[in-house]
C-alpha positions as CSV (number, residue, x, y, z in Angstrom):
1,X,102.6,135.0,101.1
2,X,105.5,132.6,101.8
3,X,105.1,130.3,104.7
4,X,108.2,128.7,106.1
5,X,107.4,125.7,108.3
6,X,109.6,124.6,111.3
7,X,112.2,122.0,110.5
8,X,110.1,119.0,111.7
9,X,106.7,120.1,110.3
10,X,104.9,119.7,107.0
11,X,102.5,122.4,105.9
12,X,99.2,121.4,104.4
13,X,96.5,123.4,102.6
14,X,93.3,121.7,101.5
15,X,91.2,123.3,98.8
16,X,87.7,122.1,98.0
17,X,86.3,123.5,94.8
18,X,83.3,122.7,92.6
19,X,84.1,121.3,89.2
20,X,81.6,122.0,86.5
21,X,83.1,119.4,84.2
22,X,82.4,116.5,86.6
23,X,79.6,118.0,88.7
24,X,81.2,117.0,91.9
25,X,83.6,118.2,94.6
26,X,87.3,118.2,93.7
27,X,89.7,117.8,96.6
28,X,93.2,119.2,96.2
29,X,95.7,118.8,99.0
30,X,99.0,120.8,98.8
31,X,101.7,119.9,101.3
32,X,105.2,121.2,101.8
33,X,108.0,119.0,103.2
34,X,111.2,120.8,104.2
35,X,114.2,119.9,102.2
36,X,112.0,117.9,99.7
37,X,109.5,120.4,98.2
38,X,105.8,120.9,97.6
39,X,103.5,118.1,96.7
40,X,99.9,118.2,95.5
41,X,97.3,115.4,95.6
42,X,94.4,116.0,93.3
43,X,91.4,113.7,92.9
44,X,90.2,114.7,89.4
45,X,89.7,111.8,87.1
46,X,92.5,112.4,84.5
47,X,94.6,110.1,82.5
48,X,98.4,110.3,82.8
49,X,99.0,112.7,79.9
50,X,96.2,115.0,81.2
51,X,97.6,114.9,84.7
52,X,101.1,115.8,83.3
53,X,99.5,118.7,81.3
54,X,97.5,119.9,84.3
55,X,100.7,120.1,86.3
56,X,102.6,121.9,83.5
57,X,99.7,124.4,83.2
58,X,100.5,125.6,86.8
59,X,104.3,125.5,86.3
60,X,104.9,122.2,88.0
61,X,105.3,118.5,87.0
62,X,104.2,115.1,88.2
63,X,106.3,114.0,91.2
64,X,109.3,111.9,90.4
65,X,110.2,109.2,93.0
66,X,113.9,109.7,92.4
67,X,115.2,109.9,96.0
68,X,114.5,108.1,99.2
69,X,113.2,111.3,100.8
70,X,110.6,111.7,98.0
71,X,109.5,108.1,98.2
72,X,108.9,108.7,102.0
73,X,106.9,111.8,101.3
74,X,104.8,109.9,98.8
75,X,104.1,107.2,101.3
76,X,103.3,109.8,104.0
77,X,100.9,111.6,101.8
78,X,99.1,108.5,100.7
79,X,98.8,107.2,104.2
80,X,97.4,110.6,105.4
81,X,95.0,110.9,102.5
82,X,94.2,107.3,101.6
83,X,90.7,108.4,100.5
84,X,92.2,110.1,97.4
85,X,93.7,107.1,95.7
86,X,90.6,105.1,96.8
87,X,88.4,107.4,94.6
88,X,90.8,107.2,91.6
89,X,89.7,105.8,88.3
90,X,92.3,103.0,88.7
91,X,91.6,102.2,92.3
92,X,94.5,102.6,94.7
93,X,96.8,104.1,92.0
94,X,98.3,107.5,91.5
95,X,100.3,109.0,88.7
96,X,104.0,109.8,89.0
97,X,106.3,111.6,86.6
98,X,107.8,108.5,85.0
99,X,106.6,107.0,81.8
100,X,107.5,104.6,78.9
101,X,106.0,106.7,76.0
102,X,107.3,104.4,73.3
103,X,106.5,101.2,75.2
104,X,110.0,99.9,74.8
105,X,110.9,99.6,78.5
106,X,113.0,102.8,78.3
107,X,111.4,104.8,81.2
108,X,112.0,108.5,81.4
109,X,111.0,111.2,83.9
110,X,108.9,114.2,83.0
111,X,112.2,116.1,83.0
112,X,113.5,113.9,80.2
113,X,116.0,112.0,82.3
114,X,116.5,108.2,82.2
115,X,114.4,107.0,85.1
116,X,116.6,104.1,85.9
117,X,119.6,106.4,86.4
118,X,117.8,109.0,88.5
């Protein structure tokens, strides 16, 4: 089913599932923002590489803060759901799709683009 929200709305679906690996409740929040895209907050305790791989496993990628609109969406989601980063392994932090894999200050996005030129 495809849901098309009105121009000024965002759509949110909250899924609560049991995770055998962690023996606790996993919260996944999926939100759609018109003209920007779908975003998912997930409170599983993963490192950056595992979070990247979890996204890729469902045909997605870690969100890249490459436009002003996306940054606003990130801020909106984190304000609405401040409990998720509060439960993170690194308190009050979330992973985005930008990294410095060779630790040489050459940041790239998960799409392979130069992060400073995005």
